[in-house]
C-alpha positions as CSV (number, residue, x, y, z in Angstrom):
1,M,153.1,180.3,85.1
2,S,152.6,177.2,83.6
3,S,155.4,174.2,83.3
4,T,153.8,172.1,80.4
5,L,156.9,171.0,78.1
6,H,156.0,171.1,74.8
7,L,157.7,168.3,72.6
8,D,156.0,168.4,69.1
9,E,152.5,169.7,68.5
10,G,150.2,167.5,70.1
11,T,152.3,166.0,72.8
12,L,152.6,167.7,76.1
13,V,154.2,166.0,79.0
14,E,153.6,167.8,82.5
15,P,156.6,167.3,85.1
16,G,155.7,165.8,88.6
17,E,155.7,167.4,91.6
18,R,159.2,167.0,92.6
19,E,160.4,168.4,88.6
20,H,157.9,171.3,89.3
21,E,159.5,172.4,93.0
22,A,162.8,171.8,91.3
23,L,161.8,174.6,88.4
24,T,160.0,176.9,90.6
25,E,163.2,177.0,92.9
26,S,165.3,177.2,90.4
27,Y,163.3,180.0,88.8
28,Q,163.1,181.9,91.9
29,R,166.8,182.0,92.7
30,F,167.4,183.1,89.0
31,C,165.2,186.0,89.7
32,T,166.7,186.7,92.9
33,E,169.8,186.9,91.4
34,L,168.9,189.1,88.6
35,H,167.4,191.0,91.4
36,T,170.2,191.2,93.6
37,R,172.9,192.8,90.5
38,G,169.7,195.2,89.7
39,W,169.1,193.7,86.4
40,I,165.0,193.9,87.3
41,D,163.4,196.7,89.5
42,D,161.9,196.1,92.6
43,E,158.4,195.8,90.8
44,L,158.8,193.4,88.2
45,F,160.3,191.5,91.1
46,A,157.7,191.5,93.4
47,V,155.9,190.3,90.4
48,V,157.7,187.5,89.8
49,Q,158.2,186.3,93.2
50,R,154.2,185.4,93.4
């Protein structure tokens, strides 16, 4: 999963290590909450946790 931010055509901003870790942690919490609520199935949840 790429976390490159595209601001406008030709401009890329790469997140720093701390930002990348925070984004990853937030994404995993979000997916866990969706799975807990039954909004995504076990198979999809296994894929997003990789």
